[in-house]
Each structure stands twice: as C-alpha cells, then as structure tokens.
C-alpha positions in Angstrom: 0.0 0.0 0.0 1.4 3.4 -0.9 1.1 5.3 2.4 2.3 8.5 0.8 -1.1 8.8 -1.0 -3.4 8.0 1.9 -2.0 10.2 4.7 -0.6 7.3 6.8 3.0 6.9 7.9 4.9 3.7 7.1 6.0 2.4 10.5 9.6 1.9 9.2 9.9 5.5 7.7 12.9 7.6 8.9 10.9 10.7 8.0 7.2 10.9 7.3 6.1 14.3 5.9 2.4 14.8 5.3 0.7 17.9 3.9 3.7 20.1 4.3 3.3 23.7 3.2 5.3 26.7 4.1 4.6 30.4 3.7 7.0 33.3 3.9 6.0 37.0 4.4 7.5 39.5 1.9 6.2 42.9 3.0 2.4 42.6 2.8 2.6 39.7 0.5 2.4 36.0 1.5 4.5 33.7 -0.6 3.9 29.9 -0.5 7.2 28.1 -1.2 6.1 24.6 -0.4 2.8 23.1 -1.5 1.2 20.1 0.2 4.4 17.9 0.2 3.8 14.2 1.0 6.8 11.9 1.1 8.6 9.3 3.2 12.4 9.2 3.6 13.3 5.5 4.1 16.1 4.0 6.2 18.9 2.3 4.3 18.8 4.9 1.4 20.7 7.9 0.3 18.0 10.3 -0.9 18.8 13.3 -2.9 16.6 16.4 -3.2 17.3 18.4 -6.3 15.8 21.3 -8.2 16.5 24.8 -9.4 17.4 27.6 -6.9 14.3 28.7 -5.2 12.4 25.5 -5.7 12.1 24.9 -1.9 14.8 22.3 -1.3 16.5 23.8 1.8 13.2 24.9 3.2 11.9 21.3 2.9 14.9 19.6 4.6 14.8 22.3 7.3 11.2 21.4 8.1 12.0 17.7 8.0 14.6 18.0 10.8 13.0 20.6 13.1 14.9 23.7 12.2 12.0 25.5 10.5 8.3 25.1 11.3 5.8 24.3 8.6 2.8 26.5 8.0 0.7 23.4 7.5 1.3 19.7 7.9 3.2 17.3 10.2 6.6 15.6 10.3 7.5 12.4 12.1 11.2 11.5 12.5 11.6 7.8 13.4 8.0 7.9 14.7 8.3 11.1 16.8 6.1 14.0 15.8 8.8 16.6 16.2 6.5 19.6 16.1 4.7 18.4 19.2 7.9 18.5 21.2 8.8 21.4 23.5 11.8 23.5 22.5 14.0 21.7 25.0 12.8 18.3 23.9 13.3 19.2 20.2 16.9 20.3 20.9 17.7 17.0 22.7 16.0 15.0 20.0 18.1 16.6 17.3 21.3 16.2 19.3 20.7 12.5 19.8 19.2 11.6 16.4 20.2 14.0 13.6 23.5 15.1 12.1 23.6 18.3 10.1 25.9 19.4 7.3 25.3 23.0 6.6 26.3 24.9 3.4 27.9 27.6 5.5 29.9 25.2 7.7 29.0 27.0 11.0 32.3 26.1 12.7 33.3 27.7 16.0 36.1 30.1 15.2 37.8 30.1 18.6 38.4 26.3 19.0 40.5 23.9 16.9 39.4 21.5 14.2 39.2 18.4 16.4 37.2 20.2 19.0 34.8 21.5 16.3 34.3 18.0 15.0 33.7 16.7 18.5 31.0 19.2 19.5 28.1 16.8 19.4 29.9 14.2 21.6 30.9 16.9 24.1 27.3 18.2 24.1 26.1 14.6 24.9 28.5 14.5 27.9 31.5 12.7 26.6 34.8 13.9 28.2 36.5 16.4 25.9 39.7 14.5 25.1 37.9 11.3 24.5 35.5 13.1 22.1 38.5 14.8 20.3 40.2 11.4 19.8 37.0 9.9 18.3 36.6 13.0 16.1 40.2 12.6 14.8 39.4 9.1 13.5 36.8 10.7 11.2 39.1 13.6 10.3 41.7 11.0 9.1 39.1 9.3 7.0 38.3 12.7 5.4 42.1 13.2 4.7 42.2 16.2 7.1 43.6 14.6 10.3 46.8 16.5 10.0 44.8 19.8 10.5 43.3 18.7 13.8 45.0 21.3 16.0 44.5 24.3 13.6 41.7 26.9 13.9 39.0 27.0 11.2 40.4 30.3 9.8 43.6 28.5 8.9 41.8 26.1 6.6 40.6 26.4 3.1 36.8 26.4 2.3 37.0 22.7 1.2 38.9 21.7 4.4 36.3 23.5 6.6 33.6 21.6 4.7 35.2 18.3 5.7 35.4 19.4 9.3 31.7 20.2 9.2 31.0 16.7 7.7 33.0 15.0 10.5 31.0 17.0 13.1 27.8 15.8 11.5 28.8 12.1 11.6 30.9 11.8 14.8 28.0 10.9 17.1 26.6 8.3 14.6 23.2 9.9 14.2 20.2 7.9 12.8 19.5 10.7 10.3 22.1 12.8 8.4 20.8 15.9 6.6 23.1 17.6 4.2 22.8 20.9 2.3 25.3 20.8 -0.7 27.9 18.7 1.1 30.2 18.6 -2.0 29.8 22.1 -3.3 33.2 23.3 -2.1 35.1 20.1 -2.9 36.9 18.8 -6.0 35.6 15.7 -7.7 38.0 13.3 -5.8 37.2 14.8 -2.4 33.5 14.8 -3.2 33.5 11.1 -4.0 35.5 10.4 -0.8 32.9 12.3 1.2 30.0 10.5 -0.4 31.6 7.1 0.2 32.0 8.1 3.9 28.4 9.3 4.1 27.3 5.9 2.7 29.5 4.0 5.2 28.4 5.9 8.3 24.9 7.2 7.5 23.2 4.6 5.4 22.1 1.4 7.2 18.9 -0.5 7.8 18.2 1.8 10.8 19.7 5.0 9.4 19.0 7.4 6.5 20.7 10.2 4.7 19.0 13.0 2.8 21.1 15.4 0.6 20.2 18.6 -1.1 22.6 19.0 -4.1 23.1 20.6 -7.5 26.2 18.5 -8.0 25.6 16.3 -11.1 28.9 14.6 -10.5 27.4 12.5 -7.7 23.9 11.9 -9.0 24.8 8.3 -9.9 25.5 7.6 -6.2 21.9 8.2 -5.1 19.5 5.4 -4.1 16.6 7.8 -4.8 16.2 11.3 -6.3 13.3 13.6 -5.4 12.9 16.6 -7.8 11.2 19.8 -6.6 9.8 22.4 -8.9 8.1 25.5 -7.5 7.7 23.9 -4.1 6.1 20.7 -5.5 7.5 17.2 -6.0 7.5 16.5 -9.7 9.7 13.3 -9.7 10.6 10.6 -7.2 12.7 7.7 -8.5 16.1 6.0 -8.8 17.4 8.3 -11.6 17.1 11.9 -12.8 14.3 12.3 -15.3 15.4 12.8 -18.9 14.2 16.4 -19.0 16.6 17.5 -16.2 
C-alpha cells in the first residue's frame, strides 16, 4: 500500500512528511514556497533532493529536521512527531538523532578543528579529550587529520567543509541531513565524502538526505526527489530525462 497517498506513515519510515506547506511573508505579500508535500524518507537509502534555486529544497529539509516550522502539515522522524515536542525536547532529540551538514559550515572560530568536529559528543556529555580522539578518526578518513590542531580560519573552504562533515557524523546519528555537502570540494574529495556518508549514514536503521546541485554525484543516489516551484515532480532512482 502506498502510504504517501493516503495520509498514513509507514512504520519503518525515517521521515514521514504529510501535507507540508510553508509560507513566507514578503512585506504585505504572503508567498507559499512549499505546496502540500507528502513523502517518506526511508532507512537504508541515500536520498537526494534536487531542483532549481528557489524550488524549496533547503526549506523542505529544514522542516523535515525541526529547524523550520511548517505553515501546515506534520513531520514524524523515526516515529516522533517533532513539532509536538517542547523546544528543549526538540533540541535534545536533534542532538541524539540528527547530524547536520550546513552549506555555510558554521564552525566555532575560537576552537581547533578536532574540538569543532567533537562538538556533538561533548554536548552529549563525553569527556572532551575522548571526544576529540574519536573525532580525529573521522578527520583522518576525510584526509584532514593533519589539520586537527588548527583553527578554522587557517583552513581552506573545502577543508572547513570536511570538518563540518566530520562533526555531523561523529555521534553516529540515525538521520544525516546535508545541504550541498560537496559544493566546495573537487571531484575526488567529493567522492570520498559521499563514500564516507554511505559508510556511516546509510544502514537499515539509518537514513541520509542530501540537497545537491552536483551532477557529478547523481549516480550515487538510491533515490532522487525533484522539486519544482515547491512541489514534488519526480521521485525515482534516476534523474528524469528532461533534467
């Protein structure tokens, strides 16, 4: 049964989004950027969300992981209705279940690379040095371990992106949400990052959702969702021929 068409949530869904719409105010005008989105993100898959700039991609994933509230609709993440949680409960839920890779990196400028990558573990209560050592393992896999003691400002944009990726994966979250994770990387580094994402983030009890324009990595997707003007126009294994 196709639960995405009847309003129900598949019990195994990592994300269940139903009737998601989102409005933004522009002066005295209300602009609807998402229109009645219904979709499931399934564990064990690397799902891409693609579309032209302004199609609603980042807005959609922000709503899916509790950063931005929908105007209408509901979202369940691993069975939890995240918009019924209190602010404190939502912060704790995201910390324990979701890893974020932001387009703008959002590194803490005053602490070194290893400490930046270890932030989720430290926030969970792990001793700082133990957290740093675990973070260094991921930094090595991303070919940036030799930069562990440097500050973010001493790194290139691509290196900072890899630190941000390590931070998102270090606490082994059940859901990894990425906004253009390979945008600042060359082809080889981008492939290495995607391989690591698949190794860490894709499993029978985990899922990974990626917003990307990078056609160099489209072949690595298990599933591609295309957004146009805030609506899903395609959902399948490959990009449609007209894109």
